[in-house]
C-alpha positions in Angstrom: 0.0 0.0 0.0 1.3 3.4 -0.8 1.9 6.1 1.8 -1.0 8.1 0.4 -3.3 5.1 0.5 -2.3 4.4 4.1 -3.0 8.0 5.0 -6.5 7.7 3.7 -7.3 4.6 5.8 -5.2 4.9 8.9 -6.9 6.7 11.8 -3.7 8.7 12.4 -3.3 9.6 8.7 0.0 9.6 6.9 2.7 7.5 8.4 6.1 9.2 8.2 8.9 6.9 8.9 12.5 8.1 9.4 15.6 6.1 10.4 19.2 6.3 11.6 21.3 3.2 11.7 19.3 0.8 13.9 16.8 3.4 15.1 13.4 3.7 13.5 10.6 6.2 14.3 7.2 7.0 12.8 5.4 10.3 13.1 1.8 10.7 12.1 -0.3 13.3 10.3 -3.2 13.4 12.8 -1.9 15.4 15.8 1.7 15.4 14.5 2.6 12.9 17.2 5.1 10.2 17.6 3.5 6.8 17.0 6.6 4.6 17.5 10.3 4.6 18.2 12.6 1.6 18.3 16.3 1.0 18.5 17.9 -2.3 17.6 14.5 -3.9 17.2 13.5 -3.0 20.7 10.3 -0.8 21.0 11.6 2.0 23.2 8.2 3.6 23.3 4.9 1.9 24.1 3.1 3.2 21.0 0.2 2.0 18.9 -0.3 0.4 15.5 -1.1 2.2 12.3 -4.6 0.9 12.2 -5.3 2.1 15.7 -6.2 5.5 17.2 -3.8 6.9 19.8 -5.0 5.8 23.2 -4.3 7.4 26.6 -2.5 10.3 24.9 0.2 7.9 23.5 2.9 10.0 21.7 0.6 13.0 21.3 1.6 16.7 21.4 -0.1 18.7 24.2 -0.5 22.2 22.9 -1.4 25.0 23.8 -1.5 23.5 27.3 -0.5 20.1 28.8 -2.5 18.3 31.3 -5.7 19.8 32.7 -7.6 23.1 33.1 -10.2 22.9 35.9 -13.7 23.5 34.5 -12.1 24.6 31.2 -12.4 28.1 32.4 -9.7 30.7 32.7 -9.0 34.5 32.5 -6.3 36.1 30.5 -5.8 39.9 30.3 -9.1 40.5 32.0 -11.2 38.3 29.6 -12.8 35.1 30.6 -12.7 32.1 28.3 -14.5 28.8 28.3 -13.0 25.6 26.7 -14.8 22.4 25.9 -14.7 19.8 28.7 -13.1 16.8 27.0 -12.5 15.1 30.4 -16.2 15.3 31.4 -16.0 12.9 34.3 -13.6 15.3 36.0 -15.0 18.5 34.5 -11.7 19.4 32.9 -10.3 20.5 29.6 -7.3 18.2 28.9 -4.2 18.2 26.8 -4.7 21.1 24.5 -6.3 21.5 21.1 -4.1 19.9 18.4 -4.2 16.1 19.3 -6.8 15.2 16.7 -6.0 17.9 14.0 -4.2 17.3 10.8 -0.6 18.5 10.6 1.4 19.3 7.4 4.8 17.9 6.5 7.1 20.9 6.3 10.4 19.1 5.9 11.7 15.5 5.6 14.9 13.6 5.1 16.1 10.1 5.9 16.6 10.8 9.6 14.3 13.8 10.1 10.7 14.9 9.9 9.3 18.4 10.5 5.5 18.9 11.1 3.6 22.2 11.1 0.2 23.2 12.1 -1.6 26.6 12.3 -3.8 26.7 15.3 -6.5 29.2 14.5 -8.7 31.3 16.8 -11.7 29.4 18.2 -14.1 29.7 21.1 -12.2 29.3 24.3 -8.9 30.0 22.7 -9.3 33.1 20.5 -5.5 33.2 19.6 -3.4 32.1 16.6 -0.3 29.9 16.9 2.0 28.7 14.2 3.5 25.4 15.5 6.5 23.5 14.2 7.8 20.2 15.6 11.1 18.8 14.4 11.8 15.1 15.0 15.3 13.8 14.3 17.4 10.7 14.9 21.2 10.7 15.4 23.9 8.9 17.3 22.6 10.7 20.4 19.1 9.1 19.9 15.8 10.8 19.3 15.4 14.6 19.6 12.0 16.5 19.5 12.2 20.3 19.1 8.9 22.3 19.4 8.5 25.9 18.4 5.4 28.0 18.9 5.0 31.5 17.4 2.2 33.9 18.2 0.8 34.6 14.8 -2.0 36.8 16.1 -2.4 40.5 16.9 -2.5 40.2 20.7 -0.7 38.4 23.5 -1.7 34.8 24.2 -1.3 32.2 26.9 0.9 29.2 26.0 2.1 25.9 27.3 3.5 22.8 25.7 3.9 19.1 26.5 4.3 15.6 25.0 3.1 12.2 26.0 5.6 9.4 25.3 5.4 6.1 27.3 8.7 4.4 28.0 8.5 0.6 27.6 10.1 -2.3 29.4 10.8 -5.7 28.0 7.5 -7.4 28.7 5.5 -7.6 31.9 5.0 -4.5 34.0 7.1 -1.6 35.1 7.2 -2.8 38.7 10.6 -4.5 38.3 12.2 -1.6 36.5 14.5 0.8 38.3 13.6 4.4 38.0 15.5 7.6 38.6 13.7 11.0 38.6 15.9 14.0 39.4 13.1 16.0 41.1 13.0 17.5 44.5 9.3 18.3 44.7 5.9 17.0 43.6 2.7 18.9 43.0 -0.1 17.6 45.3 -3.4 17.2 43.4 -7.1 16.7 44.2 -9.2 13.9 42.8 -9.7 15.9 39.5 -5.9 16.0 38.9 -5.7 19.7 39.7 -2.7 20.9 41.8 -3.6 22.1 45.3 0.0 22.4 46.7 3.6 21.5 46.4 5.7 19.2 48.7 9.2 17.9 48.9 9.7 14.3 47.9 12.1 13.7 50.8 11.1 10.7 52.9 8.2 9.7 50.6 7.5 6.9 48.2 7.9 9.5 45.4 11.6 10.2 46.0 13.3 8.6 43.0 16.4 10.8 43.0 18.5 7.7 43.6 17.6 4.8 41.3 15.2 2.3 42.8 12.7 -0.3 41.9 9.3 1.1 40.9 7.5 -1.7 42.8 3.8 -1.0 43.4 4.1 2.8 43.6 1.2 4.3 41.6 2.5 7.3 39.7 0.2 10.0 38.4 2.2 13.0 39.6 3.7 16.2 38.3 7.3 16.6 39.5 9.4 19.8 39.6 12.5 21.4 41.1 14.5 19.3 38.6 18.2 18.7 39.2 20.1 19.3 36.0 23.4 18.1 34.7 26.2 20.4 33.6 24.7 20.6 30.1 21.5 22.0 31.5 19.5 18.8 30.9 17.4 16.9 33.4 17.3 13.2 32.8 14.8 10.5 33.8 16.2 7.0 33.6 14.2 3.7 33.4 16.3 0.6 33.6 15.2 -3.0 33.2 17.3 -6.1 33.0 15.6 -7.2 29.8 15.7 -3.9 27.9 18.6 -1.8 29.1 18.2 1.8 30.1 16.0 4.4 28.4 16.7 8.0 29.3 14.3 10.8 28.6 15.9 14.2 28.9 14.5 17.7 28.8 16.1 21.1 28.4 15.5 24.1 30.6 12.3 25.0 28.8 10.6 22.0 30.6 10.6 22.6 34.4 7.9 20.0 35.0 7.6 16.2 34.3 4.4 14.3 34.6 4.9 10.6 35.4 2.1 8.1 35.0 2.1 4.3 35.4 -1.3 3.9 33.6 -3.4 2.7 36.5 -6.8 1.6 35.3 -6.2 1.9 31.6 -7.6 -1.3 30.0 -4.8 -3.2 28.3 -2.1 -0.7 29.4 -2.2 -0.9 33.2 1.4 -0.5 34.4 3.0 -2.0 31.3 4.9 1.2 30.5 5.7 4.5 32.1 4.5 7.8 30.7 7.2 10.5 31.2 5.6 13.8 30.0 7.7 16.9 29.5 5.7 20.0 30.4 6.6 23.7 30.1 4.1 24.6 32.8 2.2 23.0 35.6 -1.3 21.4 35.3 -4.0 24.1 35.5 -1.4 26.8 34.6 -4.0 28.8 32.6 -5.7 29.4 35.9 -2.8 29.4 38.4 -0.1 31.0 36.2 2.4 28.4 37.4 4.9 28.2 34.5 2.5 29.8 32.0 4.2 31.4 29.1 2.9 34.7 27.7 3.7 35.1 24.0 3.6 38.6 22.6 2.6 39.0 18.9 5.4 37.6 16.8 7.2 36.1 19.7 8.3 32.4 19.7 9.1 29.8 22.3 11.2 26.7 21.7 11.7 23.7 23.8 13.6 20.4 23.2 13.4 17.0 24.7 14.6 13.6 23.6 15.3 9.9 24.4 18.5 7.9 24.5 18.9 4.2 25.1 21.7 2.2 26.5 21.6 -1.6 25.9 
């Protein structure tokens, strides 16, 4: 089947494969997200098949906000806005506005794909963003560079995130060893909305030194990230059968959401979502990490994945 024919039938549209040596990744037209990434035949990401829809946010881009906005309601520059509640059971707007929209291929080579999308004004978000996401493979692994430009005539609120799931070699993440260089966690209510911040010291959420995940249920936003000399913060997931996968974020991402997938049919604890976020959950309301883009202003953030066998 040709790529065009596959794009007509696949729920995620065109399937854009790119490779480097033993690495292989596929980016999709619908949502501009990352459907799969493998290295040496091992599926580094717990993705989804071409004939499937993305479930549980797998590989999707979370723009112009990651995570949740309580009641979908917020104020910006003195004006109140109401977003659709696409997490109705919790009365939240969740994960932005571009996950199910078609993106355009703006550039492509053997080891690189660039996707673009123009997010137009709409009820609840009457602002215009030009979005570009560059996916590339190299000896250093996978790199994802996201740039948003305010293409409208007035300032706009902005946040960005992504939703990759790191996979272990069969079974569940319980036996994997996890390192998260975070000194604090956001405490959340039963709707997933932050209500405070607490140090991880002395709690089951302290993964600053590598240790077994065990039965810890993770659905938490971490912050106060410790960074290496290169300015990157690195989350490491190590498993005897699959080596070590490291997800790194640059200084544009001060928050990381970790999720073990509790309660998701077919996915419960089989992989670990490590979600880079430029702002906290509910940032449109709290302002915690919220980015204000002036007309013509751009914001760029980069994250990536490396694997050690």
